[in-house]
Backbone bond lengths (Angstrom), bond angles and torsions (degrees), N, CA, C in turn:
res aa  C-N    CA-C-N  psi(-1)  N-CA   C-N-CA  omega(-1)  CA-C   N-CA-C  phi
1 M - - - 1.424 - - 1.560 107.00 -
2 T 1.328 112.65 133.82 1.454 119.02 -179.99 1.468 110.19 -110.87
3 I 1.332 117.93 160.53 1.452 122.79 178.04 1.589 112.78 -94.03
4 G 1.366 114.82 -0.96 1.393 116.56 177.73 1.487 111.56 115.50
5 K 1.314 118.13 144.24 1.375 124.23 -177.61 1.522 109.87 -68.87
6 G 1.341 116.73 131.88 1.466 122.96 178.45 1.502 113.05 87.61
7 K 1.333 120.27 -4.35 1.451 121.82 179.19 1.521 106.61 -99.30
8 K 1.372 114.45 134.76 1.431 120.34 -176.56 1.516 109.27 -107.75
9 R 1.336 115.32 136.46 1.434 120.99 176.94 1.543 108.11 -74.91
10 V 1.306 118.08 142.08 1.407 122.21 177.65 1.501 110.26 -117.80
11 K 1.334 119.78 131.40 1.443 124.47 -175.69 1.545 109.74 -55.96
12 N 1.295 113.61 137.72 1.478 123.49 178.22 1.550 113.80 63.52
13 Q 1.348 112.98 24.16 1.496 117.02 173.81 1.496 107.25 -123.31
14 P 1.350 117.94 126.03 1.426 119.60 -179.78 1.505 111.83 -64.86
15 V 1.334 118.86 144.39 1.474 124.19 -177.93 1.500 110.84 -108.94
16 L 1.339 118.60 -57.60 1.436 121.46 -173.11 1.530 112.39 -95.03
17 Y 1.311 119.48 -21.51 1.430 122.41 -175.46 1.512 109.42 -133.17
18 E 1.322 121.25 173.06 1.454 123.95 179.46 1.511 113.14 -75.50
19 E 1.300 117.92 -6.90 1.465 118.66 -176.71 1.493 108.52 -134.01
20 L 1.383 114.98 157.28 1.477 120.33 179.47 1.505 108.94 -77.67
21 K 1.307 115.66 149.88 1.442 120.76 169.84 1.518 110.85 -80.17
22 K 1.328 117.66 149.58 1.447 123.51 178.04 1.553 106.58 -123.26
23 C 1.305 115.29 153.16 1.397 122.16 178.18 1.544 108.69 -67.35
24 R 1.307 115.65 126.82 1.540 120.37 177.58 1.514 105.56 -130.61
25 G 1.330 113.57 170.53 1.413 120.27 177.61 1.528 112.33 -132.66
26 I 1.297 119.31 131.59 1.489 121.84 175.09 1.509 106.51 -134.90
27 Y 1.309 115.15 151.18 1.441 124.76 178.63 1.513 109.09 -95.65
28 L 1.304 119.01 126.29 1.459 120.96 175.89 1.533 110.65 -133.83
29 T 1.330 117.09 150.44 1.416 120.54 172.64 1.447 108.99 -66.18
30 D 1.357 118.14 163.28 1.476 121.02 175.05 1.518 110.24 -61.94
31 T 1.303 116.87 -34.63 1.474 120.26 -179.48 1.566 110.40 -64.50
32 A 1.298 113.92 -48.07 1.490 119.72 -179.81 1.549 110.28 -63.39
33 W 1.386 117.33 -42.15 1.457 120.08 -179.14 1.509 108.96 -65.05
34 D 1.327 118.74 -44.20 1.480 120.48 178.31 1.492 112.96 -55.60
35 F 1.423 114.37 -40.80 1.455 119.79 -177.85 1.591 108.51 -64.89
36 V 1.316 114.28 -45.97 1.467 119.10 -178.90 1.510 110.00 -62.34
37 R 1.315 117.27 -46.54 1.495 123.61 -172.88 1.599 106.46 -66.59
38 L 1.328 118.24 -48.78 1.471 121.70 -178.27 1.569 111.04 -66.60
39 S 1.304 115.67 -40.02 1.478 116.48 177.10 1.515 112.54 -63.44
40 A 1.313 115.85 -41.91 1.487 120.62 178.29 1.536 110.52 -63.87
41 I 1.300 117.87 -40.10 1.451 119.55 178.69 1.506 110.62 -63.48
42 K 1.332 119.01 -40.58 1.462 121.55 178.89 1.528 114.51 -62.28
43 L 1.360 111.68 -33.22 1.496 119.12 177.99 1.504 113.23 -91.15
44 E 1.329 117.29 3.89 1.453 124.74 -178.68 1.504 113.21 52.70
45 M 1.366 116.03 53.97 1.420 123.31 176.34 1.473 109.20 -144.48
46 S 1.358 115.24 170.14 1.485 118.33 -179.67 1.507 109.29 -77.26
47 A 1.377 115.28 162.36 1.437 120.06 177.24 1.571 109.02 -63.25
48 S 1.309 116.00 -35.20 1.467 121.09 179.96 1.524 110.48 -63.52
49 E 1.296 116.31 -42.50 1.521 120.90 -179.83 1.489 110.32 -69.80
50 Y 1.391 116.58 -37.25 1.487 120.64 179.59 1.570 108.93 -61.39
51 V 1.387 116.36 -48.15 1.470 119.52 -179.74 1.541 109.61 -62.22
52 E 1.370 117.70 -42.54 1.451 122.46 179.36 1.537 109.23 -56.20
53 Q 1.288 117.66 -52.32 1.449 120.97 -179.90 1.476 116.58 -63.71
54 L 1.364 113.50 -35.17 1.462 117.88 177.79 1.531 112.84 -65.11
55 I 1.317 114.94 -40.33 1.431 122.32 178.29 1.510 110.44 -70.19
56 R 1.306 116.88 -46.11 1.527 116.61 177.01 1.480 114.04 -62.55
57 E 1.321 117.16 -33.80 1.524 116.86 175.77 1.489 109.32 -66.45
58 Q 1.305 121.99 -37.25 1.442 123.85 177.98 1.537 112.36 -64.44
59 Q 1.317 113.60 -33.86 1.477 118.44 -178.84 1.504 110.66 -90.17
60 G 1.317 122.00 -1.63 1.426 124.70 176.65 1.488 113.68 74.66
61 R 1.359 119.14 31.71 1.409 121.90 -179.27 1.519 111.33 -108.07
């Protein structure tokens, strides 16, 4: 996911949401990780953004 052509990201400024992302850690099986990674590639986004959107969709946000 991109923020748009000509727009520059600024450090410590949220881009897609009202809050900044923080580094987190989760344990996934290789099967689950491959699914996340390949799904994200198909949608042209990072694995992190894919998981973020998946969770937000489940929460209705």
